[in-house]
Each structure stands twice: as structure tokens, then as C-alpha cells.
KOLNU-326295 format. One record per residue (C-alpha): residue number from 1; residue in one letter; x, y, z. Coordinates in Angstrom, 2 decimals. Layout:
<rs>
R   k r    east   north      up
R NUM A       X       Y       Z
...
</rs>
This chain:
<rs>
R   k r    east   north      up
R   1 X -121.65  -57.81   35.79
R   2 X -124.56  -60.25   35.35
R   3 X -125.44  -62.87   37.93
R   4 X -125.00  -66.52   36.96
R   5 X -127.88  -68.02   38.93
R   6 X -131.27  -66.74   40.09
R   7 X -133.53  -67.85   42.91
R   8 X -137.17  -66.91   43.48
R   9 X -138.82  -67.29   46.88
R  10 X -137.03  -66.45   50.11
R  11 X -138.82  -68.63   52.61
R  12 X -136.87  -70.87   54.97
R  13 X -135.58  -73.23   52.27
R  14 X -135.00  -70.48   49.70
R  15 X -132.87  -68.48   52.12
R  16 X -130.78  -71.51   53.12
R  17 X -130.18  -72.55   49.51
R  18 X -129.22  -68.98   48.61
R  19 X -126.61  -68.90   51.35
R  20 X -125.35  -72.34   50.28
R  21 X -124.95  -71.16   46.68
R  22 X -123.21  -67.98   47.81
R  23 X -120.88  -69.91   50.11
R  24 X -119.85  -71.94   47.08
R  25 X -118.80  -68.83   45.19
R  26 X -121.75  -68.27   42.87
R  27 X -122.95  -64.76   42.02
R  28 X -126.70  -64.64   42.63
R  29 X -129.79  -62.65   41.84
R  30 X -132.51  -63.12   44.46
R  31 X -136.18  -62.29   44.05
R  32 X -139.07  -62.15   46.49
R  33 X -142.50  -60.77   45.72
R  34 X -143.54  -57.30   46.91
R  35 X -146.66  -57.13   49.07
R  36 X -147.31  -53.65   50.44
R  37 X -146.92  -53.48   54.23
R  38 X -146.39  -57.26   54.38
R  39 X -143.40  -58.27   52.21
R  40 X -141.26  -55.31   51.15
R  41 X -137.59  -55.33   50.12
R  42 X -137.31  -58.91   51.38
R  43 X -134.44  -59.83   49.03
R  44 X -132.46  -56.64   49.65
R  45 X -132.87  -56.90   53.42
R  46 X -131.91  -60.58   53.41
R  47 X -128.69  -59.83   51.51
R  48 X -127.60  -57.35   54.16
R  49 X -127.93  -59.99   56.91
R  50 X -125.21  -62.35   55.71
R  51 X -121.68  -61.46   54.56
R  52 X -121.56  -64.32   52.06
R  53 X -124.35  -62.61   50.09
R  54 X -122.49  -59.31   49.65
R  55 X -122.07  -59.81   45.88
R  56 X -125.70  -60.88   45.42
R  57 X -128.41  -58.69   43.90
R  58 X -131.88  -58.33   45.40
R  59 X -135.12  -57.66   43.51
R  60 X -138.87  -57.39   43.96
R  61 X -139.55  -56.60   40.28
R  62 X -139.52  -59.66   38.03
R  63 X -138.39  -57.89   34.86
R  64 X -135.31  -56.40   36.56
R  65 X -134.53  -59.75   38.17
R  66 X -134.60  -61.63   34.86
R  67 X -132.53  -58.96   33.08
R  68 X -129.82  -59.24   35.74
R  69 X -129.06  -62.85   34.75
R  70 X -126.59  -64.04   32.13
R  71 X -127.80  -66.31   29.33
R  72 X -128.85  -69.02   29.32
R  73 X -130.73  -67.98   32.42
R  74 X -130.89  -70.49   35.25
R  75 X -133.69  -69.73   37.72
R  76 X -134.67  -71.83   40.73
R  77 X -138.18  -71.54   42.16
R  78 X -138.60  -72.06   45.92
R  79 X -142.30  -71.26   46.21
R  80 X -145.27  -73.24   47.52
R  81 X -146.33  -76.17   45.36
R  82 X -149.48  -75.83   43.29
R  83 X -150.96  -72.66   41.83
R  84 X -148.08  -70.48   43.10
R  85 X -145.64  -72.32   40.83
R  86 X -147.90  -71.82   37.81
R  87 X -148.33  -68.14   38.67
R  88 X -144.57  -67.54   38.84
R  89 X -143.99  -69.46   35.61
R  90 X -146.70  -67.40   33.89
R  91 X -144.93  -64.21   34.99
R  92 X -141.52  -65.50   33.95
R  93 X -142.41  -67.05   30.60
R  94 X -142.70  -63.88   28.46
R  95 X -139.41  -62.61   29.91
R  96 X -137.38  -65.72   29.07
R  97 X -135.78  -66.98   25.87
R  98 X -135.30  -70.40   24.31
R  99 X -132.61  -72.32   26.16
R 100 X -133.29  -70.73   29.54
R 101 X -133.88  -73.16   32.42
R 102 X -136.43  -73.05   35.23
R 103 X -135.81  -75.32   38.23
R 104 X -138.76  -76.08   40.52
R 105 X -137.18  -76.97   43.87
R 106 X -140.42  -77.32   45.82
R 107 X -142.50  -80.41   46.58
R 108 X -144.58  -80.25   43.42
R 109 X -146.68  -83.17   42.25
R 110 X -144.85  -85.17   39.60
R 111 X -147.76  -85.03   37.14
R 112 X -147.81  -81.24   37.39
R 113 X -144.07  -81.21   36.75
R 114 X -144.52  -83.34   33.65
R 115 X -147.26  -80.98   32.41
R 116 X -145.13  -77.88   32.99
R 117 X -142.17  -79.47   31.21
R 118 X -144.24  -80.10   28.11
R 119 X -145.88  -76.67   28.13
R 120 X -142.56  -74.82   28.49
R 121 X -140.84  -77.01   25.91
R 122 X -143.20  -75.57   23.28
R 123 X -141.48  -72.21   23.87
R 124 X -137.99  -73.69   24.00
R 125 X -137.75  -73.12   27.77
R 126 X -136.32  -76.07   29.69
R 127 X -137.76  -77.24   32.99
R 128 X -136.20  -79.23   35.82
R 129 X -138.43  -80.64   38.57
R 130 X -136.09  -81.09   41.51
R 131 X -136.62  -82.84   44.82
R 132 X -134.62  -81.26   47.64
R 133 X -134.36  -83.06   50.99
R 134 X -132.60  -82.12   54.18
R 135 X -134.71  -79.42   55.76
R 136 X -133.40  -75.98   56.64
R 137 X -130.01  -77.22   57.85
R 138 X -129.53  -79.53   54.87
R 139 X -130.39  -76.77   52.42
R 140 X -127.70  -74.61   54.02
R 141 X -124.96  -77.18   54.54
R 142 X -125.69  -79.65   51.74
R 143 X -128.99  -81.34   50.83
R 144 X -129.78  -84.42   48.80
R 145 X -130.95  -83.21   45.40
R 146 X -133.09  -85.21   42.94
R 147 X -133.39  -83.37   39.60
R 148 X -135.70  -84.67   36.87
R 149 X -136.23  -83.42   33.33
R 150 X -134.27  -83.43   30.10
R 151 X -130.59  -84.33   30.44
R 152 X -129.61  -81.36   28.29
R 153 X -131.28  -79.01   30.76
R 154 X -129.67  -80.81   33.67
R 155 X -126.19  -80.32   32.23
R 156 X -126.75  -76.55   32.33
R 157 X -127.59  -76.54   36.05
R 158 X -125.48  -79.49   37.23
R 159 X -122.43  -77.36   38.20
R 160 X -124.62  -75.45   40.68
R 161 X -126.74  -78.28   42.08
R 162 X -123.90  -80.77   42.41
R 163 X -121.66  -78.19   44.11
R 164 X -124.18  -77.33   46.84
R 165 X -125.27  -80.95   47.51
R 166 X -124.16  -83.06   50.45
R 167 X -121.19  -85.38   49.89
R 168 X -121.35  -89.18   49.90
R 169 X -118.66  -91.36   51.49
R 170 X -116.51  -91.02   48.37
R 171 X -116.77  -87.24   48.31
R 172 X -119.21  -87.09   45.39
R 173 X -122.24  -84.84   45.43
R 174 X -125.53  -86.39   46.55
R 175 X -127.13  -85.11   43.37
R 176 X -127.65  -86.82   40.03
R 177 X -129.98  -86.61   37.07
R 178 X -132.82  -88.95   38.10
R 179 X -134.80  -89.19   34.86
R 180 X -136.98  -87.33   32.42
R 181 X -140.32  -85.59   33.01
R 182 X -141.58  -85.73   36.59
R 183 X -139.12  -88.43   37.73
R 184 X -137.25  -86.17   40.16
R 185 X -140.37  -85.06   42.00
R 186 X -141.74  -88.63   42.00
R 187 X -138.56  -89.95   43.64
R 188 X -138.69  -87.13   46.21
R 189 X -142.36  -87.91   46.88
R 190 X -141.56  -91.56   47.61
R 191 X -138.59  -90.45   49.72
R 192 X -141.09  -88.55   51.85
R 193 X -143.38  -91.58   52.00
R 194 X -140.54  -93.78   53.25
R 195 X -139.80  -91.02   55.73
R 196 X -143.39  -91.18   57.06
R 197 X -143.03  -94.88   57.86
R 198 X -139.52  -94.50   59.31
R 199 X -140.79  -91.82   61.69
R 200 X -143.83  -93.89   62.66
R 201 X -141.68  -96.96   63.40
R 202 X -139.52  -94.97   65.80
R 203 X -142.64  -93.50   67.43
R 204 X -144.03  -97.02   67.93
R 205 X -140.78  -98.28   69.48
R 206 X -140.87  -95.26   71.81
R 207 X -144.52  -95.93   72.71
R 208 X -143.91  -99.61   73.45
R 209 X -140.89  -98.89   75.62
R 210 X -142.51  -96.04   77.53
R 211 X -146.16  -97.00   77.94
R 212 X -146.02 -100.80   77.85
R 213 X -142.54 -101.46   79.18
R 214 X -142.50  -98.54   81.64
R 215 X -139.05  -97.31   80.63
R 216 X -137.96  -93.78   81.55
R 217 X -137.30  -91.22   78.83
R 218 X -133.59  -91.28   79.62
R 219 X -133.51  -95.06   79.33
R 220 X -135.32  -94.97   75.98
R 221 X -132.92  -92.27   74.78
R 222 X -130.01  -94.51   75.81
R 223 X -131.50  -97.44   73.88
R 224 X -131.99  -95.36   70.73
R 225 X -128.48  -93.96   71.02
R 226 X -127.08  -97.47   71.39
R 227 X -128.99  -98.57   68.28
R 228 X -127.33  -95.72   66.40
R 229 X -123.94  -97.34   67.00
R 230 X -124.22  -99.88   64.21
R 231 X -126.28 -100.92   61.20
R 232 X -129.46  -99.28   62.57
R 233 X -127.84  -95.84   62.55
R 234 X -129.94  -93.19   60.84
R 235 X -130.54  -89.46   60.96
R 236 X -134.09  -89.94   62.26
R 237 X -132.97  -92.26   65.08
R 238 X -130.19  -89.82   66.01
R 239 X -132.55  -86.87   66.35
R 240 X -135.06  -89.03   68.25
R 241 X -132.75  -89.77   71.17
R 242 X -131.87  -86.06   71.29
R 243 X -135.56  -85.16   71.32
R 244 X -136.21  -87.43   74.30
R 245 X -133.51  -85.69   76.35
R 246 X -134.44  -82.09   75.51
R 247 X -135.84  -80.07   78.43
R 248 X -137.42  -76.67   78.90
R 249 X -137.71  -75.23   82.42
R 250 X -137.13  -78.69   83.88
R 251 X -139.82  -80.35   81.78
R 252 X -139.24  -82.68   78.84
R 253 X -140.25  -81.08   75.55
R 254 X -141.74  -84.39   74.35
R 255 X -144.31  -84.19   77.16
R 256 X -145.56  -80.73   76.25
R 257 X -146.07  -81.50   72.55
R 258 X -149.69  -82.22   71.60
R 259 X -150.10  -85.66   70.03
R 260 X -151.59  -84.47   66.73
R 261 X -149.28  -85.14   63.78
R 262 X -149.31  -82.85   60.76
R 263 X -148.59  -83.61   57.12
R 264 X -148.04  -81.60   53.96
R 265 X -149.55  -83.95   51.39
R 266 X -146.64  -85.96   50.01
R 267 X -147.62  -89.00   52.09
R 268 X -151.11  -89.00   50.62
R 269 X -149.71  -88.41   47.11
R 270 X -147.49  -91.47   47.58
R 271 X -150.45  -93.58   48.66
R 272 X -152.55  -92.38   45.72
R 273 X -149.71  -93.10   43.27
R 274 X -149.34  -96.61   44.71
R 275 X -153.07  -97.22   44.28
R 276 X -152.90  -96.00   40.67
R 277 X -149.89  -98.23   39.91
R 278 X -151.14 -101.22   41.91
R 279 X -148.21 -101.42   44.33
R 280 X -148.61 -102.49   48.00
R 281 X -147.05  -99.79   50.19
R 282 X -148.86 -100.90   53.33
R 283 X -146.37  -99.37   55.75
R 284 X -146.38  -95.89   54.22
R 285 X -150.18  -96.01   54.11
R 286 X -150.34  -97.19   57.74
R 287 X -148.07  -94.32   58.78
R 288 X -150.19  -91.82   56.87
R 289 X -153.43  -93.02   58.43
R 290 X -151.82  -93.07   61.88
R 291 X -151.25  -89.33   61.40
R 292 X -154.84  -88.88   60.26
R 293 X -156.12  -90.77   63.31
R 294 X -153.95  -88.69   65.63
R 295 X -155.62  -85.54   64.33
R 296 X -158.93  -86.59   65.97
R 297 X -157.58  -85.79   69.42
R 298 X -160.83  -84.71   71.10
R 299 X -162.70  -87.71   69.69
R 300 X -159.97  -90.06   70.89
R 301 X -160.16  -88.54   74.36
R 302 X -163.93  -89.07   74.45
R 303 X -163.51  -92.66   73.29
R 304 X -160.88  -93.34   75.95
R 305 X -163.41  -92.35   78.59
R 306 X -165.99  -94.81   77.26
R 307 X -163.77  -97.87   76.80
R 308 X -162.37  -99.62   79.85
R 309 X -159.21 -101.12   78.37
R 310 X -156.20  -98.81   78.61
R 311 X -152.60  -99.75   77.84
R 312 X -151.51 -102.74   79.90
R 313 X -147.99 -102.90   81.29
R 314 X -145.96 -105.77   79.90
R 315 X -142.36 -106.90   79.48
R 316 X -140.70 -105.52   76.37
R 317 X -137.70 -107.50   75.17
R 318 X -135.42 -104.70   73.95
R 319 X -133.39 -107.01   71.71
R 320 X -136.57 -108.37   70.14
R 321 X -137.78 -104.81   69.56
R 322 X -134.45 -103.91   67.97
R 323 X -134.67 -106.87   65.57
R 324 X -138.30 -106.04   64.79
R 325 X -137.41 -102.44   64.01
R 326 X -134.57 -103.60   61.75
R 327 X -136.65 -105.86   59.52
R 328 X -139.63 -103.49   59.50
R 329 X -137.32 -100.86   58.00
R 330 X -136.27 -103.34   55.33
R 331 X -139.93 -103.95   54.44
R 332 X -140.55 -100.19   54.29
R 333 X -137.64  -99.56   51.92
R 334 X -138.64 -102.58   49.82
R 335 X -142.14 -101.16   49.35
R 336 X -140.97  -97.64   48.54
R 337 X -138.46  -98.86   45.97
R 338 X -141.07 -101.18   44.44
R 339 X -143.28  -98.14   43.88
R 340 X -140.43  -96.24   42.21
R 341 X -139.76  -99.26   40.00
R 342 X -143.41  -99.48   38.95
R 343 X -143.41  -95.79   38.03
R 344 X -140.13  -96.14   36.15
R 345 X -141.65  -98.90   34.03
R 346 X -145.03  -97.19   33.57
R 347 X -143.56  -93.79   32.60
R 348 X -140.49  -95.16   30.78
R 349 X -138.08  -93.34   33.09
R 350 X -135.35  -96.03   33.15
R 351 X -134.29  -95.07   36.68
R 352 X -130.96  -96.06   38.23
R 353 X -131.87  -97.42   41.66
R 354 X -128.32  -97.77   42.94
R 355 X -127.72  -94.11   42.10
R 356 X -130.94  -93.08   43.85
R 357 X -129.75  -94.90   46.98
R 358 X -126.37  -93.17   46.69
R 359 X -127.85  -89.67   46.61
R 360 X -129.96  -90.66   49.63
R 361 X -126.90  -91.56   51.74
R 362 X -126.31  -88.01   52.93
R 363 X -128.12  -84.71   53.19
R 364 X -131.62  -86.18   53.16
R 365 X -133.94  -87.05   56.03
R 366 X -133.85  -90.84   55.40
R 367 X -130.07  -91.14   55.26
R 368 X -128.86  -94.19   57.14
R 369 X -126.41  -97.09   57.26
R 370 X -129.13  -99.20   55.65
R 371 X -129.25  -96.82   52.70
R 372 X -125.48  -97.11   52.22
R 373 X -125.80 -100.89   52.06
R 374 X -128.50 -100.60   49.39
R 375 X -126.16  -99.01   46.82
R 376 X -124.57 -102.39   46.07
R 377 X -127.75 -104.45   46.49
R 378 X -129.70 -102.28   44.04
R 379 X -127.13 -102.86   41.30
R 380 X -128.68 -106.31   40.77
R 381 X -132.29 -106.06   41.98
R 382 X -135.05 -103.55   42.70
R 383 X -136.67 -105.98   45.16
R 384 X -134.76 -105.84   48.44
R 385 X -136.48 -108.87   49.88
R 386 X -135.22 -111.03   47.00
R 387 X -131.59 -110.34   47.97
R 388 X -129.89 -113.23   49.80
R 389 X -128.37 -111.08   52.58
R 390 X -131.73 -109.38   53.14
R 391 X -133.52 -112.73   53.16
R 392 X -131.21 -113.92   55.92
R 393 X -131.90 -110.80   58.01
R 394 X -135.66 -111.12   57.60
R 395 X -135.58 -114.85   58.41
R 396 X -133.64 -114.14   61.60
R 397 X -135.88 -111.27   62.71
R 398 X -139.44 -112.16   61.77
R 399 X -140.08 -114.26   64.89
R 400 X -139.15 -111.23   67.01
R 401 X -141.47 -109.00   65.01
R 402 X -144.36 -111.45   65.52
R 403 X -143.67 -111.53   69.26
R 404 X -143.45 -107.74   69.58
R 405 X -146.65 -107.15   67.60
R 406 X -148.47 -109.78   69.68
R 407 X -147.29 -108.13   72.91
R 408 X -148.40 -104.73   71.63
R 409 X -151.86 -105.99   70.73
R 410 X -152.29 -107.81   74.04
R 411 X -151.24 -104.60   75.79
R 412 X -153.70 -102.50   73.72
R 413 X -150.83 -100.43   72.31
R 414 X -151.25  -99.23   68.72
R 415 X -148.39 -100.25   66.40
R 416 X -149.80  -99.82   62.87
R 417 X -146.46  -99.77   61.06
R 418 X -144.91 -102.70   62.89
R 419 X -148.15 -104.63   62.32
R 420 X -148.17 -103.70   58.63
R 421 X -144.55 -104.84   58.33
R 422 X -145.35 -108.25   59.83
R 423 X -148.43 -108.69   57.65
R 424 X -146.53 -107.69   54.52
R 425 X -143.64 -110.06   55.22
R 426 X -146.10 -112.91   55.85
R 427 X -148.01 -112.15   52.65
R 428 X -144.95 -111.57   50.48
R 429 X -143.24 -114.80   51.54
R 430 X -146.26 -117.12   51.16
R 431 X -146.75 -118.87   47.82
R 432 X -150.45 -119.43   48.58
R 433 X -152.54 -116.40   49.52
R 434 X -156.22 -116.10   50.42
R 435 X -157.01 -114.32   47.14
R 436 X -158.67 -117.43   45.70
R 437 X -161.53 -116.88   48.17
R 438 X -161.77 -113.24   47.04
R 439 X -161.96 -114.31   43.41
R 440 X -164.63 -116.89   44.23
R 441 X -166.70 -114.25   46.03
R 442 X -166.33 -111.80   43.13
R 443 X -167.42 -114.45   40.67
R 444 X -170.37 -115.49   42.88
R 445 X -171.95 -112.03   43.23
R 446 X -170.72 -110.33   40.07
R 447 X -169.69 -113.00   37.57
R 448 X -166.24 -111.40   37.45
R 449 X -164.65 -114.78   36.51
R 450 X -161.36 -116.30   37.70
R 451 X -158.27 -118.11   36.48
R 452 X -157.63 -121.78   37.30
R 453 X -154.49 -123.11   39.02
R 454 X -154.12 -125.76   36.31
R 455 X -154.18 -123.12   33.56
R 456 X -153.11 -119.74   35.13
R 457 X -152.53 -117.97   31.79
R 458 X -155.47 -119.50   29.97
R 459 X -159.06 -118.32   29.55
R 460 X -161.12 -116.96   32.44
R 461 X -163.78 -119.17   34.01
R 462 X -167.17 -118.62   35.60
R 463 X -169.09 -120.95   37.90
R 464 X -172.90 -121.10   38.25
R 465 X -172.84 -121.03   42.05
</rs>
């Protein structure tokens, strides 16, 4: 009997998704490459480890793998983004027929996904670029899934993807067709960008409480746990208070982790996309560059020995910090969704923002109570900070954010994301910006011209300075 679904690439995510599919009753064919003395019989050995995979078939020969699948073939790739995806597609392509579907479940760049879709369409092969969020545990128990590509292709794979996805509060799968072309991978990329800033905000709250306020790790963990009991609740905040309490041989794990943050590229892709589309995502960019700065550990140590000002102890108002964190998160989500909206318009994707929020309410890394509230808000606007309820929250909290950022700066404590949030809110809510000075300077040295306030849509002007 043929298998109904195939999966290529048995790394951490591939293995978890395979088990998830098997647990949901699907008959699978699994493939992993053969590398002599390095990767041998990976699929067959993996199948023997877990009872739920007993009806699955394992392969390390591509031809046999493809022939084991029923038509139209549905094959999910869980391989590293980039050239590896193209290499697997090149091997698969001559073995497939028109109507077969390839699903790329890795973190591929959305422009590459769009290119692959067009190239495969010439042979009648359908391609789905799918964002998958939730990490190893989410992949096993139910991730958030963001498929992009043709709707006809999605209908062929929807029964599988929707079944293995996490459930929202109404019991529906956190999976939906996002849009055509590279829309699914774009949305996942921005998800990761929002995630960067959410993580950085929590790290900054931790840093202020510990190094400026002098709070113990247990006290900070208690504060974060208390924040989780309400509208600030989120997956990232929940794991953060657990992280602070974790010990190994009597020592806190947080204190033995080197302060050099890694990244896998999606944060930089998000920043580049925002620059290309002209969208201010200052918080995601601040979080990305905070990671880059952290990587220069030895240089930072040398600098700390040459500069006399270290972090100064100061009083941290916990309620003010809580309010600051709350509105900074609003600004972060506003910016991320603005970027998705700009891409939707530029690439004619016609994205459903309320539905994107819905599939982000469970399974994914940025799931939160805030995200649940956005489902309704995004039915009428893509700009969070134009919503009346959001305006009220920001108005109530911005004075706290200004106070917290001022305290951080006076204490020499770095808070790039909180600072970026305050700056963005100030800029976004001011009718008059300083850009008239920029335009005057550009016209002075480069004759770049400017528009006049008394005729903003009229001809451009130049002054002989």
C-alpha cells in the first residue's frame, strides 16, 4: 500500500513533524540522505524508535521514496534553507509528475520561494512555501503553520497541515492559506522579527530589574510570573520566569550562559525587507543590532575596562516597567504588521490580517493574550496604533515608558528596544516631524528639492541657498 504523505529531512523539526503526522493517523514515507559513515539508514532507524511510526516507510534512495507515494504526491521538505532546498528540488523534479506538490517547511527567503514556485509551475509541479513556528515541541504537539502558494495546491495538503497544527480557542487549526507566491515565508519571516523584539524587551526588563534595581533572580521570576496572569501573558514571558529559576548543581543556569546572542538570519531578512519597502521597524532592527553588539564580547570587555561609568543602582518602579513593557509590545506588533501590509500591497497578496493573528494565537513562539485581542482589531485596521482601545493603552502608558527609559539611560543600562519603542511612539504621534530640516539640508548640498506646506502635492521646489 502506498504512503499518502512524504517528508524529506530528519533533523530536529523533521522528526517532530513526522511523529505529529503519524500520531494523527497518516501513513508516511520518510527520506534522509545517505552519507557513508556519517548518515546511514537514518530514516529506517528513526522509525524503529517510536511506535507511532510503525506503519511508516524509511528510505535513503530518492527514486524509491518517490515511488512509494500515492498520486498526487505530497512531499514536505525539512532541509536547511538556501542551496540545500534547490538541490533537493533538482533531484525530485525529474521523478515527479504534473499535479504533485512540494512543501518547503524550512525558513526559506520569500523571494526564493516565489522563484521556485514559478520554476516548478512550468513543469506543472505545485509548490507551497510554508512557515512553521513552535520549535521542536510545537512541531511535535501542534505548531502554527503559515502556508503560501496557489490555493489549488494548498487544498491538496490542507487535510495534513491543518490536522497537525495547534488549536485556537475555538478548536480550529492554527493553519490557513496565507497568500500566493512567497507570502507564507514572508509572514513567517516577520513573525521571527517580532519574536526578536519580544525577546529583547524581556531581556531589557530583566536587566533593569537585576542590575539597576538590584532584584534577586527569584524576585524577578516572581514578577514575570505575575505579569503572565493577565493581558501580558505570553509564551516567551512564561519560559523566561522558568529560565530564571532553573539551577544546575546549585548554580543558576542564566549565570553560566555566555552573553553572546546568536541568530539564524530571519531578523536581518526582516530588516532588509523593511528597508526595501520603506517601513519603519525600529524595534526589530534595534533587537537585531543588540544581538550583533552582544557578539563582540571580548571588545566589550576591553571597553568596560577603559570607561569608568558602570551600571548605577537606581529605583525601578515595577508597575511603571510593566506598563512600559505593555505599550512597547504594542509598538512592536504595530511595526511588524505594517511591514506585512506593505508587502501585501507591493506583491498583491491580499492578506487577511485577522486570520494571520488567529493562526499566531497558539503553537507559535509569539503566541500571547495580546495576539488573541488582535483578531478582532485587525478586522477593521492593519494599523494597531490607530485603534481606539490601543490608543487609550498607549496614552496611559507612554509616561511610564519615558520614565523607565530615562532611568535606564541615567543608570548607564542599555535598553535599545524600550528606547526604540518610545522614540517610535513619539514620532508616530507627532503631526510635525523634523524632516523639514532634512529636506532643507538635502536641497542645500544636493539640490534634491522639497515640497511646500502650502502645496504638499504640487511641484517640487529648490532654493538658491
